C-alpha positions as CSV (number, residue, x, y, z in Angstrom):
1,M,118.8,135.7,92.9
2,Q,117.9,132.4,94.5
3,E,120.8,130.2,95.6
4,P,120.6,126.5,94.3
5,S,119.8,124.0,97.0
6,P,122.6,121.6,97.9
7,R,122.3,118.1,96.7
8,N,121.3,115.4,99.2
9,W,124.1,112.9,98.2
10,R,123.1,110.4,100.9
11,M,119.5,110.1,99.7
12,N,120.5,109.9,96.1
13,A,123.0,107.1,96.9
14,L,120.4,105.3,99.0
15,I,117.8,105.4,96.2
16,A,120.4,104.4,93.5
17,R,121.7,101.6,95.6
18,S,118.2,100.2,96.2
19,A,117.2,100.5,92.6
20,G,120.5,98.8,91.6
21,V,120.0,95.9,93.9
22,L,116.4,95.4,92.7
23,A,117.4,95.6,89.0
24,I,120.3,93.2,89.4
25,A,118.1,90.7,91.3
26,L,115.3,90.9,88.8
27,G,117.8,90.6,86.0
28,F,119.1,87.3,87.4
29,V,115.6,85.9,87.9
30,I,114.4,86.9,84.4
31,G,117.7,85.6,83.0
32,M,117.2,82.2,84.4
33,Y,113.7,82.1,82.9
34,G,115.2,83.3,79.6
35,L,117.7,80.5,79.6
36,D,114.8,78.0,79.7
37,H,113.2,79.8,76.8
38,P,116.1,81.0,74.5
39,S,113.9,82.0,71.6
40,S,112.0,84.6,73.8
41,H,113.0,88.2,74.5
42,W,113.7,87.6,78.1
43,L,117.5,87.2,77.8
44,Q,117.8,90.7,76.3
45,T,115.5,92.1,79.0
46,A,117.6,90.4,81.7
47,L,120.8,91.8,80.2
48,G,119.2,95.3,80.1
49,L,118.2,95.0,83.8
50,L,121.7,93.8,84.8
51,V,123.3,96.7,83.0
52,T,120.9,99.2,84.5
53,G,121.6,97.8,88.0
54,M,125.3,98.1,87.5
55,L,125.0,101.7,86.3
56,A,122.8,102.5,89.3
57,Q,125.4,101.0,91.6
58,G,128.1,103.1,89.9
59,Y,126.0,106.2,90.4
60,A,125.5,105.3,94.1
61,L,129.3,105.0,94.5
62,Y,129.7,108.4,92.8
63,C,127.2,109.9,95.3
64,S,129.0,108.3,98.2
65,I,132.3,109.7,97.1
66,K,130.8,113.2,96.6
67,R,129.2,113.0,100.1
68,M,132.5,112.1,101.7
69,Q,134.2,115.0,99.8
70,Q,131.5,117.3,101.0
71,L,131.9,116.2,104.6
72,N,135.7,116.5,104.5
73,S,135.6,120.0,103.0
74,G,133.3,121.1,105.9
75,S,130.6,122.7,103.8
């Protein structure tokens, strides 16, 4: 039986952190545009991007914690 490959927590955290920063920055930019045009759908889009960015940052934190636990356990 094939053994499952270990997770690369560092790479997952790096990707999640980058995606989170990008989503949050884009959410702020689109949110400013949405404030100028309140009847458009841009405010909801910006809120969605901000929430997505925060969730990605949370997952990056989780990956960083798991990586530290893995390094401290010596496996």
